[in-house]
Backbone bond lengths (Angstrom), bond angles and torsions (degrees), N, CA, C in turn:
res aa  C-N    CA-C-N  psi(-1)  N-CA   C-N-CA  omega(-1)  CA-C   N-CA-C  phi
1 M - - - 1.424 - - 1.513 110.68 -
2 H 1.304 115.58 35.83 1.452 119.76 -174.64 1.525 112.60 -98.11
3 E 1.332 117.74 -26.41 1.450 120.38 -175.63 1.523 109.75 -116.39
4 N 1.302 116.19 148.19 1.454 120.83 172.35 1.510 108.34 -100.53
5 H 1.318 116.26 150.44 1.454 119.48 175.08 1.512 108.30 -124.17
6 E 1.293 115.38 154.54 1.449 120.88 179.35 1.519 107.93 -106.03
7 H 1.314 115.88 140.31 1.454 120.10 178.30 1.513 108.71 -149.45
8 E 1.335 114.86 159.93 1.451 119.76 -174.83 1.518 111.40 -120.08
9 H 1.322 117.91 29.85 1.451 118.42 178.82 1.522 111.09 -92.49
10 E 1.316 115.44 155.82 1.457 121.20 -178.32 1.525 109.52 -86.33
11 H 1.311 116.58 143.22 1.455 122.64 175.32 1.519 108.36 -111.24
12 E 1.314 116.62 128.03 1.452 121.03 175.62 1.525 107.26 -99.25
13 H 1.302 117.23 94.30 1.452 123.44 -172.75 1.525 113.35 -54.20
14 E 1.323 117.78 -38.70 1.450 119.21 -173.96 1.527 113.21 -72.02
15 H 1.311 119.27 -14.66 1.454 122.38 -179.00 1.531 113.04 -106.21
16 M 1.305 118.36 5.97 1.453 121.08 -176.60 1.516 111.59 -87.80
17 E 1.314 115.40 137.64 1.450 121.68 175.56 1.523 107.47 -96.85
18 A 1.330 116.86 106.42 1.464 121.53 -176.75 1.526 110.16 -99.82
19 F 1.330 115.21 149.86 1.455 121.48 177.17 1.516 108.84 -154.28
20 T 1.325 115.95 168.57 1.461 122.44 -177.25 1.512 109.60 -120.39
21 L 1.334 116.21 137.64 1.459 123.32 171.87 1.513 108.02 -121.71
22 Y 1.315 116.07 155.84 1.464 122.16 176.50 1.517 108.65 -118.28
23 D 1.339 116.13 132.96 1.458 119.75 178.89 1.522 109.55 -80.47
24 E 1.316 115.83 -179.67 1.464 121.27 -176.01 1.515 113.17 -61.91
25 E 1.333 117.98 -23.19 1.460 121.84 178.62 1.529 111.90 -91.10
26 G 1.333 117.44 1.13 1.455 121.28 179.82 1.515 114.36 86.53
27 N 1.340 118.16 9.10 1.463 121.77 178.53 1.526 109.96 -77.49
28 E 1.311 115.85 138.25 1.453 122.65 -178.40 1.519 110.83 -85.25
29 H 1.337 116.47 135.39 1.456 122.96 176.60 1.523 107.65 -132.82
30 N 1.320 116.10 130.75 1.461 121.80 -179.60 1.520 109.58 -102.13
31 F 1.319 115.47 142.29 1.455 121.74 -177.89 1.517 110.37 -137.87
32 V 1.320 114.82 159.00 1.459 122.02 167.07 1.524 107.33 -119.33
33 L 1.307 114.38 144.24 1.450 121.40 178.45 1.518 108.98 -83.19
34 L 1.337 116.49 120.63 1.468 121.42 179.33 1.516 111.87 -95.53
35 G 1.325 116.57 -31.87 1.454 119.63 -178.32 1.507 111.80 -174.03
36 E 1.319 114.40 162.16 1.456 121.40 176.92 1.518 108.50 -118.15
37 L 1.321 115.95 141.44 1.454 122.93 -179.99 1.518 108.79 -123.41
38 E 1.321 115.65 151.95 1.459 120.12 175.67 1.518 108.42 -141.13
39 K 1.332 115.21 133.65 1.458 120.70 178.23 1.520 108.62 -152.29
40 E 1.328 115.39 123.98 1.461 121.73 176.35 1.529 112.30 48.52
41 Q 1.310 116.85 53.75 1.458 124.94 177.85 1.530 113.73 65.52
42 N 1.317 118.17 10.81 1.462 121.88 173.32 1.522 107.86 -104.81
43 E 1.334 115.47 142.41 1.455 120.80 177.49 1.515 109.25 -118.13
44 Y 1.342 115.78 144.46 1.460 122.33 -178.42 1.521 109.12 -134.81
45 W 1.319 114.97 148.68 1.461 121.23 171.71 1.515 108.06 -113.06
46 V 1.329 116.71 129.16 1.454 122.31 173.06 1.525 105.83 -97.14
47 C 1.337 115.37 120.68 1.463 121.00 -172.54 1.523 110.23 -130.92
48 E 1.322 114.80 150.74 1.455 120.74 175.10 1.522 107.96 -117.20
49 E 1.326 115.48 133.24 1.461 119.08 178.33 1.527 109.45 -69.95
50 I 1.324 115.74 140.20 1.459 121.16 176.77 1.518 109.01 -123.74
51 F 1.297 114.98 153.16 1.456 121.65 177.54 1.517 106.61 -115.88
52 V 1.325 115.41 118.32 1.448 120.19 -173.89 1.521 111.28 -111.99
53 E 1.322 113.51 151.58 1.455 121.36 174.44 1.522 105.06 -134.23
54 G 1.321 116.51 111.51 1.455 120.07 -172.09 1.511 108.41 69.29
55 E 1.318 116.40 -121.44 1.463 120.59 176.78 1.520 111.89 -108.05
56 D 1.324 117.53 6.63 1.458 121.93 -177.22 1.523 111.67 -101.67
57 I 1.323 115.67 140.47 1.452 121.36 173.38 1.525 107.13 -81.31
58 K 1.338 116.12 120.26 1.466 120.89 -178.22 1.523 112.74 -94.85
59 D 1.344 116.41 -28.19 1.460 119.00 -177.53 1.525 108.80 -162.47
60 F 1.334 114.73 162.49 1.454 121.84 177.62 1.517 108.80 -115.73
61 G 1.326 116.32 146.01 1.455 121.25 -176.93 1.514 112.17 -116.07
62 D 1.314 114.06 -139.92 1.454 121.79 -174.87 1.524 112.11 -79.41
63 L 1.313 114.71 163.52 1.453 123.08 178.66 1.522 108.80 -101.42
64 Y 1.329 116.46 139.74 1.465 122.74 -179.17 1.515 109.94 -132.81
65 I 1.317 115.68 149.61 1.453 121.15 170.82 1.524 106.51 -116.83
66 F 1.335 115.22 122.05 1.461 122.01 178.81 1.518 109.35 -111.05
67 K 1.322 116.41 146.82 1.453 121.23 173.00 1.523 107.50 -84.43
68 K 1.317 116.25 129.11 1.458 122.11 -175.97 1.521 110.25 -103.53
69 T 1.320 115.90 133.14 1.458 121.70 170.56 1.525 107.64 -131.33
70 T 1.306 115.34 154.54 1.460 121.56 179.49 1.519 108.14 -129.85
71 D 1.348 116.14 131.64 1.464 119.07 179.21 1.531 110.04 -85.36
72 E 1.348 115.83 179.35 1.460 121.22 -176.95 1.521 113.05 -61.68
73 E 1.332 117.30 -23.89 1.464 121.13 -178.76 1.530 112.45 -90.58
74 G 1.332 117.06 1.24 1.453 121.08 178.51 1.517 114.77 89.23
75 N 1.336 118.04 5.10 1.461 121.49 177.24 1.522 109.61 -72.94
76 I 1.319 115.90 135.74 1.466 121.85 -179.65 1.521 109.30 -96.45
77 Y 1.333 116.11 135.35 1.462 123.00 176.43 1.523 108.35 -122.14
78 L 1.323 116.03 135.71 1.459 121.86 177.80 1.515 108.70 -118.11
79 D 1.320 116.11 130.93 1.459 121.97 -179.46 1.519 110.18 -132.05
80 S 1.310 115.76 157.31 1.464 121.31 172.47 1.521 108.52 -65.32
81 I 1.311 115.83 151.12 1.465 121.24 175.91 1.517 106.79 -90.17
82 E 1.315 116.26 110.74 1.461 121.72 -175.57 1.529 112.76 -78.77
83 D 1.328 117.39 -36.51 1.463 121.81 -176.47 1.526 110.04 -79.67
84 E 1.332 116.90 122.56 1.463 121.76 -176.81 1.524 112.56 -61.48
85 N 1.339 117.22 -40.32 1.465 120.10 179.49 1.529 111.13 -65.03
86 E 1.329 116.06 -42.93 1.459 120.03 178.19 1.529 110.41 -62.60
87 F 1.333 116.44 -42.21 1.459 120.69 178.66 1.532 110.41 -61.11
88 N 1.335 116.73 -47.77 1.465 120.80 -179.39 1.526 111.56 -61.51
89 E 1.340 117.53 -36.53 1.461 120.75 177.40 1.523 111.06 -66.27
90 A 1.330 117.50 -39.26 1.467 121.22 178.41 1.528 110.35 -66.31
91 V 1.328 117.56 -41.28 1.466 121.45 177.56 1.522 109.96 -62.05
92 K 1.329 116.78 -44.90 1.465 120.75 179.78 1.522 110.48 -62.08
93 L 1.305 117.55 -41.55 1.452 121.06 178.26 1.525 110.75 -61.06
94 W 1.328 117.14 -42.63 1.469 121.95 177.42 1.531 110.48 -63.96
95 E 1.331 116.58 -44.35 1.463 120.60 179.19 1.526 111.04 -63.66
96 D 1.344 116.54 -38.24 1.462 120.78 179.57 1.525 111.84 -65.40
97 M 1.319 116.85 -21.29 1.463 121.18 177.76 1.530 110.91 -80.98
98 G 1.338 116.82 3.28 1.448 120.49 176.90 1.509 113.89 93.91
99 S 1.297 117.45 18.20 1.466 121.64 -176.94 1.515 111.31 -108.96
100 T 1.317 116.67 46.03 1.461 120.51 -174.83 1.516 113.53 -80.09
101 D 1.337 118.33 -5.26 1.460 119.25 -177.47 1.525 112.32 -85.08
102 F 1.306 117.89 4.62 1.462 121.38 179.21 1.520 110.59 -106.38
103 E 1.314 114.77 146.83 1.455 120.93 171.28 1.523 106.48 -100.34
104 V 1.322 116.74 119.63 1.456 120.64 -179.21 1.516 108.50 -96.26
105 L 1.310 116.33 129.99 1.453 121.50 179.77 1.515 110.10 -87.63
106 E 1.319 116.31 134.55 1.458 120.76 -177.10 1.513 111.95 -80.01
107 E 1.316 118.40 -40.65 1.453 121.71 -173.12 1.512 110.24 -87.19
108 S 1.323 115.84 134.22 1.454 120.87 177.55 1.511 109.23 -151.10
109 D 1.327 116.51 138.59 1.449 121.27 178.68 1.519 111.82 -96.64
110 E 1.327 118.01 -3.92 1.442 119.88 -176.27 1.517 110.34 -76.17
111 S 1.300 115.91 136.51 1.445 123.39 174.03 1.516 106.25 -161.08
112 E 1.279 116.42 101.58 1.463 119.06 -173.18 1.513 108.50 -159.61
113 D 1.325 115.86 163.24 1.450 117.90 177.40 1.523 109.49 -90.00
114 V 1.319 114.45 153.40 1.454 122.28 -179.61 1.517 106.32 -116.85
115 D 1.304 116.48 125.96 1.470 119.70 177.56 1.508 109.64 -81.64
116 N 1.323 116.48 135.77 1.460 120.79 177.90 1.503 110.33 -76.50
């Protein structure tokens, strides 16, 4: 979450699924889900950080790919992708879906569960 990127795509606020993650220091980060990826029984969420004020989205930040797991109770967990090859494969899969205008950041401190 160190660099900002510029993009010219439209955001449809009313259709975005927003959620909050907390980093290792307890800082809150808000995201919207842009897409889901699946490869070899692994699932990933492609998310863009958002900056909110009240209930309004004020700005958009960097793009992240998180590895998604679900426990037996249906709770979703998102973690950073530690393996560089796995990360590169997820980025390629996202790019192959026609989303090449985004810069995906590899490093992320977020690792938290998301309540459905």
